[in-house]
C-alpha positions in Angstrom: 343.0 224.8 35.1 340.2 222.4 34.3 340.7 218.9 32.9 337.8 217.2 31.1 337.0 213.8 32.3 334.1 211.5 31.3 332.2 212.5 34.4 332.8 216.2 33.8 331.7 215.8 30.2 328.6 214.1 31.3 327.9 216.8 33.8 328.4 219.5 31.1 326.0 217.9 28.7 323.3 216.4 30.9 323.1 217.9 34.4 320.3 220.5 34.3 320.9 221.5 37.9 324.5 222.4 37.1 323.9 224.5 34.0 325.5 227.7 35.3 328.5 225.8 36.8 328.9 223.7 33.7 328.9 226.8 31.5 331.5 228.5 33.7 333.7 225.3 33.6 333.4 225.2 29.8 334.3 228.8 29.4 337.5 228.4 31.4 338.6 225.0 30.1 342.3 225.1 29.2 343.1 221.5 28.8 341.6 218.0 28.5 342.7 214.6 29.6 343.0 212.2 26.6 342.6 208.4 26.9 341.7 208.8 30.7 342.8 205.6 32.5 344.4 204.1 29.4 348.1 203.4 28.6 348.2 206.6 26.5 346.6 208.9 29.1 347.9 212.5 28.7 346.9 216.1 29.3 346.5 218.2 26.2 346.1 222.0 26.1 342.8 222.8 24.3 344.6 225.2 22.0 346.8 222.4 20.7 344.0 220.1 19.7 344.0 219.5 15.9 341.3 217.8 13.9 342.5 216.1 10.8 340.8 217.1 7.6 338.7 214.0 6.7 336.9 215.6 3.8 339.0 214.2 1.0 339.2 210.8 2.7 335.4 210.8 3.0 335.0 211.7 -0.7 337.0 208.6 -1.7 334.2 206.5 0.0 330.6 206.1 -0.9 327.2 205.8 0.7 327.0 205.1 4.4 330.8 204.9 4.8 331.1 208.5 3.5 328.2 209.7 5.7 329.8 208.2 8.8 333.2 209.6 8.2 331.7 213.1 7.6 329.5 212.7 10.7 332.6 212.0 12.9 334.4 214.9 11.4 331.5 217.3 12.1 331.1 215.9 15.6 334.8 216.5 16.3 334.5 220.1 15.3 331.3 220.6 17.3 332.8 219.0 20.4 335.9 221.2 20.2 333.8 224.3 19.8 331.8 223.2 22.9 335.0 222.6 24.9 336.3 226.0 23.9 333.0 227.6 24.9 332.3 228.9 21.4 
């Protein structure tokens, strides 16, 4: 079982020398550690991660606010796919 920490995330994204190892870790990741070191630190199974639908919330905003909300929403989906190895 692999937990994702800030260092592991950094290694997965930026360590060229560990590309094969990072890819194997990503493919087998079953859980992540949320709020590492914080008062709400907890381990969460990857298959239980839910991303709230921010589309309608974003549509109630305009301009840069709308763009930022959608960017965060898209980023969350991209990161979850990366964690799941998709």
